C-alpha positions as CSV (number, residue, x, y, z in Angstrom):
1,M,148.2,-13.4,87.3
2,S,149.1,-10.5,85.0
3,G,147.8,-7.7,87.2
4,L,145.6,-4.7,86.3
5,Y,145.6,-3.6,82.7
6,R,147.3,-0.3,82.1
7,G,147.5,-0.2,78.3
8,P,145.6,1.8,75.7
9,I,141.8,1.5,75.6
10,I,139.4,1.6,72.8
11,D,135.8,2.3,73.9
12,P,133.7,0.7,71.1
13,H,130.3,1.8,72.3
14,H,129.2,5.2,73.4
15,H,126.8,7.9,72.3
16,L,126.8,11.7,71.7
17,W,123.9,14.0,71.2
18,H,122.8,17.7,71.2
19,L,119.2,17.9,72.1
20,E,118.7,21.3,70.5
21,M,118.8,19.6,67.1
22,G,115.5,17.9,67.9
23,R,116.6,14.6,66.4
24,H,116.4,12.2,69.4
25,P,112.7,11.5,70.1
26,W,113.4,9.1,72.9
27,L,115.3,11.7,74.9
28,Q,112.7,14.4,74.3
29,K,109.6,12.6,75.7
30,P,108.4,13.9,79.0
31,S,109.1,11.6,81.9
32,A,106.3,9.4,83.3
33,P,107.2,7.3,86.4
34,H,105.0,4.4,85.1
35,E,106.7,4.4,81.8
36,E,110.3,4.0,82.7
37,M,112.6,2.4,80.1
38,I,114.2,-1.0,80.7
39,F,117.1,0.7,82.6
40,G,114.9,3.0,84.6
41,S,114.4,6.8,84.4
42,I,116.5,8.6,81.8
43,E,116.0,12.1,83.4
44,P,119.7,12.4,84.3
45,I,120.8,11.9,80.7
46,R,118.2,14.1,79.1
47,R,120.8,16.8,78.4
48,N,123.5,17.5,75.8
49,Y,126.3,15.1,75.8
50,G,129.2,16.1,73.5
51,V,132.9,15.3,73.0
52,A,133.9,17.5,75.9
53,D,131.5,15.7,78.3
54,Y,132.8,12.3,77.2
55,L,136.4,13.4,77.7
56,A,135.6,14.7,81.2
57,D,133.9,11.4,82.1
58,T,136.9,9.4,80.8
59,A,139.8,11.5,82.2
60,G,142.8,9.4,83.2
61,Q,141.5,6.3,81.5
62,N,144.0,6.2,78.6
63,I,141.2,6.1,76.0
64,V,143.0,6.3,72.6
65,A,139.9,5.9,70.3
66,T,136.2,5.3,70.4
67,V,133.4,4.1,68.2
68,H,130.2,6.1,68.2
69,I,127.1,4.0,68.1
70,E,123.9,5.5,66.7
71,A,121.9,7.1,69.4
72,G,118.3,6.9,68.3
73,W,118.4,9.6,65.7
74,S,115.0,10.2,64.1
75,D,114.3,8.0,61.0
76,D,112.7,11.1,59.4
77,H,116.2,12.5,58.9
78,P,118.4,9.6,57.5
79,L,122.2,10.1,57.0
80,E,122.2,13.2,59.2
81,E,123.7,11.6,62.3
82,S,126.8,10.4,60.5
83,R,127.4,13.8,58.9
84,W,127.1,15.4,62.3
85,I,129.6,12.9,63.8
86,D,131.9,13.8,60.9
87,S,131.8,17.4,61.9
88,L,133.0,16.9,65.4
89,E,136.5,17.4,66.8
90,K,138.5,14.2,66.3
91,S,142.0,15.1,67.7
92,R,141.5,13.1,70.9
93,G,140.1,10.0,69.0
94,V,136.5,10.4,70.1
95,A,134.2,9.0,67.4
96,R,137.1,7.9,65.2
97,R,134.7,5.4,63.7
98,S,130.9,5.1,63.9
99,V,128.1,2.6,63.6
100,A,125.2,4.3,61.9
101,H,121.5,3.6,61.9
102,V,119.4,2.4,58.9
103,A,116.0,0.9,59.3
104,L,116.7,-2.2,57.2
105,D,113.1,-2.8,56.2
106,R,112.5,0.7,54.7
107,P,112.0,0.8,50.9
108,D,115.1,2.9,50.4
109,A,117.4,1.0,52.8
110,A,119.8,-0.1,50.0
111,S,120.5,3.4,48.9
112,L,120.9,4.6,52.5
113,L,123.3,1.8,53.3
114,E,125.3,2.6,50.2
115,A,125.6,6.2,51.3
116,E,126.7,5.2,54.8
117,A,129.2,2.7,53.4
118,A,130.7,5.4,51.2
119,N,131.7,7.3,54.4
120,E,135.1,6.0,55.5
121,G,134.3,6.7,59.1
122,V,131.2,4.4,59.1
123,V,132.1,0.8,59.7
124,G,128.8,-0.7,60.8
125,I,125.0,-0.5,61.1
126,R,122.7,-0.9,64.0
127,D,118.9,-1.4,63.7
128,I,117.8,-2.4,67.2
129,V,115.6,-5.5,67.4
130,S,115.1,-5.5,71.2
131,W,111.4,-6.0,71.6
132,H,109.6,-6.0,75.0
133,P,105.8,-6.5,75.7
134,E,105.8,-3.3,77.6
135,P,106.0,-0.5,75.0
136,A,108.0,1.9,77.1
137,K,110.7,-0.8,77.5
138,S,110.8,-1.9,73.9
139,F,113.2,-0.5,71.3
140,A,112.0,-2.3,68.2
141,R,109.1,-1.5,65.9
142,S,108.2,-5.2,65.6
143,A,108.6,-8.4,67.6
144,T,110.0,-10.4,64.8
145,L,112.2,-8.1,62.8
146,M,115.0,-10.6,62.4
147,S,112.7,-12.9,60.5
148,D,111.2,-10.3,58.3
149,P,112.2,-10.9,54.6
150,H,112.4,-7.1,53.9
151,W,114.6,-6.5,56.9
152,R,116.8,-9.5,55.9
153,S,117.2,-8.1,52.4
154,G,118.5,-4.9,54.0
155,L,121.0,-6.9,56.0
156,E,122.1,-8.7,52.9
157,V,123.0,-5.3,51.4
158,A,124.9,-4.2,54.5
159,T,126.9,-7.4,54.4
160,R,127.7,-7.0,50.8
161,L,129.0,-3.5,51.6
162,G,131.3,-4.9,54.3
163,L,129.5,-3.3,57.2
164,V,129.5,-4.9,60.7
165,F,126.1,-5.4,62.2
166,D,125.6,-4.4,65.9
167,L,122.9,-6.6,67.3
168,M,120.9,-5.4,70.3
169,L,118.2,-7.7,71.6
170,F,116.7,-9.3,74.8
171,P,117.5,-12.9,75.9
172,W,114.1,-14.3,74.9
173,Q,115.0,-13.3,71.3
174,M,118.2,-15.3,71.2
175,P,116.8,-18.4,69.4
176,E,115.6,-16.2,66.6
177,A,118.9,-14.4,66.6
178,L,120.8,-17.8,66.3
179,R,118.8,-18.6,63.2
180,L,119.7,-15.2,61.8
181,V,123.4,-15.6,62.5
182,E,123.4,-19.1,61.0
183,D,121.6,-17.8,57.9
184,F,124.1,-15.0,57.4
185,P,127.5,-16.7,57.9
186,N,129.3,-13.8,56.0
187,T,128.0,-11.1,58.3
188,T,130.0,-10.0,61.3
189,F,127.6,-9.6,64.2
190,V,128.4,-7.8,67.4
191,L,126.1,-8.6,70.3
192,N,125.5,-5.4,72.4
193,H,125.4,-5.2,76.2
194,C,126.1,-8.9,76.9
195,G,122.7,-9.8,75.3
196,S,120.8,-7.5,77.8
197,P,120.2,-9.8,80.7
198,A,117.3,-7.7,82.0
199,D,115.3,-10.4,83.8
200,R,117.4,-11.0,86.9
201,S,115.2,-13.8,88.2
202,P,116.8,-17.2,88.4
203,E,114.7,-18.3,85.4
204,G,115.6,-15.2,83.5
205,M,119.3,-15.5,84.0
206,A,119.2,-19.2,83.1
207,L,117.5,-18.3,79.8
208,W,120.2,-15.7,79.2
209,R,123.0,-18.2,80.0
210,R,121.6,-20.8,77.6
211,G,121.0,-18.4,74.8
212,L,124.5,-16.8,75.1
213,K,126.2,-20.1,75.1
214,A,124.4,-21.0,71.8
215,L,125.3,-17.7,70.2
216,G,128.9,-18.0,71.3
217,R,129.3,-21.1,69.1
218,A,128.8,-19.0,66.0
219,D,132.2,-17.9,64.7
220,N,130.7,-14.7,63.1
221,M,129.4,-13.4,66.4
222,L,131.3,-11.2,68.8
223,I,130.2,-9.6,72.0
224,K,130.4,-6.3,73.8
225,I,130.7,-6.6,77.5
226,S,129.0,-3.3,78.2
227,D,126.5,-1.5,80.4
228,L,125.9,-4.4,82.8
229,V,124.8,-1.9,85.4
230,A,121.7,-1.0,83.3
231,Y,120.2,-4.4,84.1
232,D,121.8,-4.7,87.6
233,N,121.2,-1.4,89.3
234,D,122.2,-2.7,92.7
235,W,125.4,-4.1,91.2
236,S,128.5,-5.2,93.0
237,L,131.8,-6.3,91.6
238,E,130.8,-9.9,92.3
239,S,127.5,-9.6,90.4
240,L,129.2,-8.0,87.4
241,R,131.9,-10.7,87.5
242,Q,129.4,-13.5,87.2
243,V,128.0,-12.0,83.9
244,I,131.5,-11.1,82.5
245,D,132.8,-14.6,83.3
246,H,130.0,-16.2,81.4
247,C,130.5,-13.9,78.4
248,L,134.2,-14.8,78.3
249,A,133.4,-18.5,78.7
250,C,131.1,-18.3,75.7
251,F,133.1,-16.1,73.4
252,G,136.7,-15.8,74.6
253,P,138.8,-12.6,74.7
254,K,139.4,-12.6,70.9
255,R,135.7,-12.3,70.2
256,A,134.9,-10.0,73.2
257,M,135.5,-6.3,73.9
258,F,134.9,-4.1,77.0
259,A,132.7,-1.0,76.3
260,S,131.1,1.8,78.3
261,D,127.7,2.6,76.7
262,F,128.2,6.1,78.1
263,P,126.3,8.3,79.0
264,V,123.5,5.7,79.4
265,A,125.6,3.7,81.8
266,S,126.2,6.8,83.9
267,L,122.6,6.4,85.2
268,H,124.0,3.7,87.5
269,A,127.8,4.1,87.7
270,S,130.7,6.3,86.8
271,F,133.1,5.6,84.0
272,S,135.9,4.9,86.5
273,E,133.7,2.4,88.4
274,I,132.9,0.5,85.3
275,Y,136.4,0.3,84.0
276,D,137.9,-0.4,87.4
277,G,135.5,-3.3,87.5
278,F,136.6,-4.5,84.1
279,R,140.3,-4.3,85.1
280,A,139.6,-6.2,88.3
281,V,137.7,-9.0,86.6
282,A,140.3,-9.3,83.8
283,S,143.3,-9.2,86.1
284,P,143.8,-13.0,86.2
285,L,144.0,-13.2,82.4
286,S,147.2,-13.0,80.3
287,R,148.4,-9.7,79.0
288,T,147.4,-10.7,75.5
289,E,143.9,-11.6,76.6
290,Q,143.5,-8.4,78.5
291,R,144.7,-6.4,75.5
292,D,142.2,-8.2,73.3
293,L,139.4,-7.1,75.6
294,F,140.4,-3.5,76.1
295,F,141.9,-2.8,72.7
296,S,142.6,-5.4,70.0
297,T,139.2,-6.9,69.4
298,A,137.6,-3.5,68.9
299,N,140.6,-2.4,66.8
300,R,140.1,-5.3,64.4
301,T,136.3,-5.4,64.3
302,Y,135.8,-1.7,63.7
303,R,138.8,-1.1,61.5
304,L,140.3,1.6,63.6
305,G,143.8,1.2,62.2
306,L,145.7,1.7,65.5
307,D,149.1,0.2,66.1
308,A,150.2,-1.6,69.3
309,R,150.8,1.7,71.1
310,G,147.3,3.0,70.3
311,D,148.7,5.4,67.7
312,G,147.1,5.9,64.3
313,E,148.4,4.0,61.3
314,D,146.0,5.4,58.7
């Protein structure tokens, strides 16, 4: 046993927003108890969340760099989110790199992708495909985006530009996702939030386990072990361990990375609770395997350019 990990940490999945800008429609909708999102009420995070807030939440965690993931910025204002991220204070490594949003099926997707790729801070794209039959719990504009030829044309452009694709879906979409991943062998896909195991019934979890095992066989697919508490509100270390262990069995540490999904995950746990859980579950692994999960996989995947100490090389 190697013990608890104490090295540098890259958080490859979190969000920042200032609501006064009026660019995040999903955060500005009035609450309705019967229209809760898949992870419940979002009232506690319907507030500004900036660099200072993130640093306060992560105090003492040895975070050396982060990757900002697009946060539902309005499609009516393309490219703005990346430019806003560029304007933020970077001395503490927050949002050192970013994954931008482009709706891959829009007519001007190619030009928008080229503009994002020209920004050295942008290393990936996310266009959420998570579809749910209940509209309030669905993130995607269509149930079959991954099969849409226009959407796939956009993904071809993103791949040609060298951009990673962050893939967020629900387990019942995994067979379609597997076809996508096999059809795009030159695309690096990063599965978000362990594949979102939202249905906690025995049947739902069996579906998730089967789908994840199939996706894990694809060499061009990686996984973020992140925001497990969103789908397991009454979580315990043991319930988290079962999900994390399956992710590691399917992908291995070199294709997996721990991530926070803050502030969304703060709806159900503190940053320390989440990362203390990661450390506990990873403690039997070798030091190299632990470092992959907390640092190295994210460093490689998102081209952060950090050395072994977590210091900048670029």
